[in-house]
C-alpha positions in Angstrom: 91.3 48.6 44.1 87.4 46.9 43.7 87.9 43.2 42.1 86.1 45.1 38.5 88.9 47.3 38.4 91.6 44.4 38.3 90.8 41.2 37.5 93.6 38.6 37.9 93.6 35.5 38.0 93.6 32.6 41.2 97.0 31.5 39.4 98.3 34.8 38.4 98.0 36.6 42.1 99.7 33.5 43.5 102.6 33.9 41.6 103.1 37.5 41.9 102.4 37.3 45.6 105.4 35.4 45.9 103.8 32.3 47.5 106.7 30.6 46.1 107.1 28.1 42.9 105.1 25.1 44.7 101.7 27.0 45.0 102.2 28.5 41.6 102.9 25.0 40.0 100.5 23.3 42.2 98.3 25.9 40.1 99.2 24.8 36.9 101.2 28.1 36.1 103.9 27.8 33.4 107.5 27.5 34.5 108.0 31.2 32.6 105.5 33.1 35.2 106.6 31.0 38.3 110.3 32.6 38.0 108.2 36.0 38.2 111.5 37.8 37.2 109.8 40.0 34.3 107.5 43.1 34.9 103.8 42.2 33.9 102.3 43.4 31.1 98.9 45.7 31.5 95.8 45.4 29.1 93.0 47.6 30.2 89.7 46.9 29.0 87.4 50.3 27.9 84.2 48.0 28.6 80.4 49.4 27.8 79.1 47.4 31.5 76.5 50.0 32.0 74.1 52.0 30.1 72.9 51.1 26.6 75.6 48.8 25.3 75.5 47.1 28.8 74.0 44.0 27.2 76.8 43.8 24.7 79.4 45.2 26.7 79.0 42.2 29.5 80.6 39.6 26.4 83.0 41.3 25.0 84.6 41.6 28.7 83.6 38.2 29.8 85.5 37.3 26.8 88.8 39.7 27.6 88.7 38.3 30.9 88.5 34.6 29.8 92.1 35.7 27.2 93.8 36.9 29.8 92.9 34.0 32.2 94.4 31.2 29.6 97.5 33.5 28.7 98.1 33.4 32.1 97.6 29.8 32.3 99.9 29.2 29.8 103.1 31.2 30.5 101.7 34.9 29.7 102.8 37.1 26.9 107.1 36.0 26.3 107.5 34.7 29.8 105.3 37.7 31.3 101.9 37.9 33.4 99.5 39.5 32.0 97.4 42.3 34.4 93.9 42.9 33.2 92.6 46.3 34.0 89.0 47.4 33.5 86.6 50.8 33.3 83.1 51.0 33.0 82.8 53.7 29.7 78.6 53.9 31.1 78.0 53.9 27.2 79.0 57.5 27.1 81.7 58.9 25.2 82.5 61.7 27.8 82.9 59.1 30.4 84.7 56.8 28.1 87.5 59.0 27.3 87.7 60.0 31.0 88.4 56.2 31.6 90.5 55.9 29.0 92.7 58.4 30.5 92.7 56.4 33.0 93.5 53.3 32.3 96.9 54.6 30.2 98.4 57.0 32.6 97.0 56.0 35.9 96.6 52.4 35.6 99.5 52.2 33.4 97.8 50.3 30.7 100.5 49.5 27.8 97.8 48.3 25.5 93.6 48.7 25.4 90.9 46.9 24.4 88.7 49.4 23.2 84.4 50.1 23.2 81.9 48.5 21.4 80.3 51.9 21.3 80.8 54.3 18.2 80.5 57.4 20.0 83.0 56.3 22.5 85.6 55.3 20.0 85.4 57.6 17.6 86.6 60.4 20.5 89.2 57.9 22.1 91.1 57.7 18.9 93.1 60.5 19.1 93.3 59.8 22.6 95.6 56.8 21.7 98.0 58.8 19.6 98.4 61.4 21.6 99.6 58.8 24.5 101.4 56.6 22.1 99.6 53.3 23.4 98.0 50.5 20.8 94.4 50.6 21.0 91.7 47.9 19.8 88.0 48.7 20.0 85.5 47.1 18.7 82.9 49.8 17.8 82.2 49.4 14.1 81.7 53.0 12.9 83.9 52.8 9.3 85.8 56.0 10.0 87.9 54.6 12.9 90.0 52.6 10.6 89.8 55.2 7.5 89.5 58.9 8.0 89.4 59.3 11.9 91.8 56.3 12.6 95.2 56.7 13.0 98.8 54.5 13.4 98.3 53.5 17.1 94.3 52.4 16.6 93.9 48.4 14.9 90.2 46.5 14.5 90.1 43.0 14.4 87.0 42.8 13.5 84.1 43.4 11.3 82.6 46.8 11.0 80.3 48.7 8.3 81.6 49.1 5.2 82.6 45.4 5.3 78.8 44.3 6.3 77.7 46.6 3.2 80.4 45.2 1.2 79.7 41.5 2.0 75.3 42.4 2.0 74.5 45.2 -0.8 74.4 43.6 -3.7 73.0 40.4 -2.5 70.0 42.4 -1.1 69.2 43.9 -3.7 69.6 40.8 -6.5 67.2 38.8 -4.2 65.4 41.0 -2.0 64.5 43.9 -3.2 65.6 47.2 -5.3 63.3 49.3 -3.3 64.3 50.5 0.6 63.9 52.5 3.8 66.6 52.8 5.9 66.4 53.6 9.1 68.9 53.7 11.9 70.3 54.8 15.3 70.6 58.5 15.3 74.9 58.1 15.6 77.9 57.8 14.8 77.4 54.0 14.1 73.8 54.2 12.4 75.2 57.3 10.2 78.1 55.5 8.9 75.3 52.6 8.1 72.9 55.2 6.5 75.5 56.4 4.2 77.7 53.1 3.5 74.5 51.2 2.6 72.9 54.1 0.5 76.4 54.2 -1.4 75.7 50.3 -2.4 72.5 49.9 -2.9 72.6 52.5 -5.5 75.3 51.6 -6.8 73.8 48.2 -7.4 71.0 49.1 -8.9 68.6 49.9 -5.9 66.9 52.9 -4.7 66.8 54.1 -1.1 62.9 55.8 -0.8 63.7 57.7 2.3 66.7 57.3 5.0 65.6 57.8 8.7 68.0 59.0 11.7 65.8 58.2 15.2 66.8 59.2 18.4 68.8 56.6 20.9 66.1 55.7 23.7 62.7 56.7 21.4 59.9 54.9 23.2 57.3 56.3 20.6 58.3 54.7 17.4 54.8 55.5 15.2 55.8 58.9 14.3 58.7 57.6 12.6 57.4 53.9 11.2 54.4 56.0 9.9 56.4 57.7 7.5 58.0 55.0 5.6 57.0 55.7 2.2 54.1 52.8 0.8 56.2 51.5 -1.9 59.2 50.3 0.3 59.5 46.3 -0.5 62.5 46.6 2.4 63.9 48.3 5.6 67.0 48.5 6.2 66.9 48.9 10.2 69.8 49.6 12.5 69.2 49.5 16.5 70.7 48.1 19.8 69.4 46.9 22.9 65.6 48.1 24.0 65.5 50.2 20.8 66.0 47.0 18.5 63.0 45.8 20.7 60.7 48.7 20.3 61.0 49.6 16.9 60.8 46.1 15.4 57.5 45.6 17.4 56.0 48.8 17.0 56.7 47.8 13.0 54.5 44.9 13.7 52.1 46.6 15.5 51.0 49.4 12.6 50.6 46.4 9.7 54.2 46.3 8.0 54.3 43.5 6.0 57.6 44.0 4.0 60.4 42.6 4.0 63.8 43.6 6.8 67.3 43.4 7.0 70.0 44.9 9.1 73.5 43.7 10.5 73.1 41.3 13.3 74.7 44.0 15.5 70.8 45.0 15.8 69.7 41.5 17.2 72.7 41.1 19.2 72.4 39.7 23.0 68.3 39.5 21.8 66.4 36.5 22.7 64.8 36.2 19.0 62.4 33.7 20.0 60.6 36.3 22.7 59.8 38.5 19.5 58.2 36.2 17.7 56.6 37.7 14.5 57.7 40.8 14.7 61.3 39.5 13.5 59.9 36.3 11.7 61.6 35.9 8.4 64.0 39.1 8.6 67.6 38.6 7.3 70.6 39.2 9.1 74.5 39.2 8.2 76.3 37.7 10.9 80.4 37.9 11.5 80.1 34.7 13.7 77.0 32.3 13.6 75.2 32.4 17.1 74.3 28.9 16.8 77.3 26.5 17.3 76.2 23.9 14.4 76.8 26.3 11.9 80.5 26.5 12.7 80.9 23.2 15.6 84.6 23.4 15.4 87.2 22.3 18.5 88.1 25.7 18.8 84.7 26.3 18.8 83.9 24.4 21.5 86.6 25.6 23.6 85.8 29.1 23.5 82.3 28.8 24.2 83.3 26.2 27.3 85.6 29.6 28.3 83.1 32.0 28.4 80.2 29.5 29.6 77.5 30.0 26.3 75.9 26.5 25.1 75.1 25.5 21.7 72.3 27.9 20.7 74.0 30.4 22.1 72.6 31.3 25.6 74.9 31.6 29.1 75.5 28.3 30.6 73.5 28.3 34.1 71.6 31.5 33.2 69.5 30.8 29.6 67.5 34.0 29.6 71.0 35.8 28.6 72.1 35.3 24.9 75.3 35.9 23.3 76.4 39.0 21.3 78.1 36.3 19.5 79.1 37.9 15.9 81.0 40.5 18.5 82.7 38.4 21.5 85.1 36.6 19.9 86.7 40.0 18.8 88.1 40.9 22.3 89.8 37.3 22.6 91.4 37.6 19.6 92.6 41.1 20.0 94.2 39.8 23.2 95.7 37.2 21.0 96.7 39.0 18.3 98.4 41.6 20.9 100.4 38.2 22.0 101.7 37.5 18.7 102.8 41.4 17.8 104.8 41.3 21.1 106.6 38.1 21.0 107.2 38.4 17.1 108.8 41.9 17.8 110.1 41.4 20.7 108.5 44.4 22.5 109.6 44.9 26.3 108.3 47.7 26.4 107.3 51.3 25.2 110.5 52.1 23.7 109.5 49.0 21.5 106.0 50.3 20.1 107.5 50.7 16.7 108.5 47.9 15.7 105.2 46.6 17.2 103.2 48.2 15.1 105.4 47.3 12.1 104.5 43.6 13.0 101.0 44.2 13.7 100.6 45.8 10.1 99.8 43.0 7.4 99.7 40.4 10.2 97.6 36.8 9.5 96.8 34.4 11.7 95.4 31.0 11.0 92.0 29.7 12.6 93.0 28.0 15.7 92.4 27.9 20.2 93.4 31.6 19.5 91.5 32.4 16.5 88.4 30.3 16.9 86.3 32.5 14.3 88.6 31.8 11.7 91.3 33.0 9.4 91.5 37.0 10.0 94.3 39.2 8.5 95.4 42.7 9.3 95.7 45.0 6.5 98.6 47.1 6.4 97.7 50.3 4.9 94.9 51.0 7.5 94.8 48.5 10.0 91.4 47.1 9.8 90.3 42.8 10.1 89.0 40.9 7.5 87.2 37.7 8.2 84.6 35.4 6.6 81.0 36.6 7.8 77.4 34.6 7.2 74.1 35.1 5.7 71.3 33.8 8.3 67.7 34.4 8.2 65.1 34.7 11.2 63.3 30.9 11.0 61.4 30.2 14.3 62.5 32.6 16.5 66.4 30.9 16.0 69.3 32.7 13.4 69.5 30.0 10.1 72.3 30.5 8.2 71.9 30.1 4.3 75.4 31.0 2.7 78.7 32.0 4.0 80.2 34.9 2.3 84.2 34.5 1.9 86.3 36.9 2.9 87.5 37.9 -0.5 83.8 39.6 -0.9 84.0 42.1 2.0 87.4 43.6 1.2 87.1 47.2 -0.6 89.7 49.8 -1.5 91.8 51.1 0.7 90.8 54.3 1.8 94.3 55.8 3.5 97.6 54.3 4.2 98.7 55.3 8.2 101.9 54.1 7.5 102.9 57.2 6.2 102.3 58.7 9.5 105.2 58.8 11.7 105.3 56.7 15.2 
């Protein structure tokens, strides 16, 4: 198997290869792993390493590997070493679901860290239930922890409904009441379009028009030329190259109004290179890109492990910008699995029911395992809730203007998965 397909830390390899307690101790392994009596726990990663979401997938997978390395260095999960296996979704739903089955059925993954692509995620949630495997996606279409989720799906990170709940009233009161929506034409974009429209109108604002623009569009002029003249602000949701094309062409046609988006649109994007096309735009972050706005010992240690500098660029390769509001979520999800396994006493699939019940309603405090801050998983819908930050782009940098407390991102429970049999 290639290095990409099965990632082990050097220290774990020494143990498994039977190099002896001396070699393992020299590598810094905890005694629980040195004994090597217990079968490893396999964590699979359904990663978007190529295709449209590759710039995000790179960081999510890097953080996942770092989490497994840390856990193995400190004794594993319940004294058992962790084997990490990754498959590339190619940012494609058909490929992503096929790779998910491969991870579970051929690689024998006990748990699965999921995609950041909403189309892949929504195609994968029923497979998690079919194969009775806990699935922790990072993608943000709200439906995964609502009507299209199930008892085997958990999500630690922010998603569309939280983001809209955190921002809609404020943007209506402080930016404008007259909005146009421009989103990517697939599940994630549709979710943003529908929830932003609903919450803006509830707050007294008006949606003048809403456009879903096909992914991979090169010429945005036919779309942006249809923006109503009385639009005062645009809510835009794209990813990767589409973000650059939309913002640059919007600027070129002379749009002077205001702009707001979830930071997803700007993830892994070098804002300084966009210049006036993005200057002054507002963005909701789920963890500040720049260390100065959450400078804690836990953040410093986390950034060190994934090789990120204080401005959110890769150490040794500053042209690569982090997906800073997302990459922490694979780290946190793996540590939630660890906490759940050790709390429930999980030994194998026969103990999955007890593990799920422990995870339902789990609360964790900020620390080395959860550097983004306090987090809790709501029992009914398996959705994670945490603090958000409202930022503005000034001179090509995200400047945090205020924090959004977790209480403000809460919304009514849409489903109760606890009613489902495990």
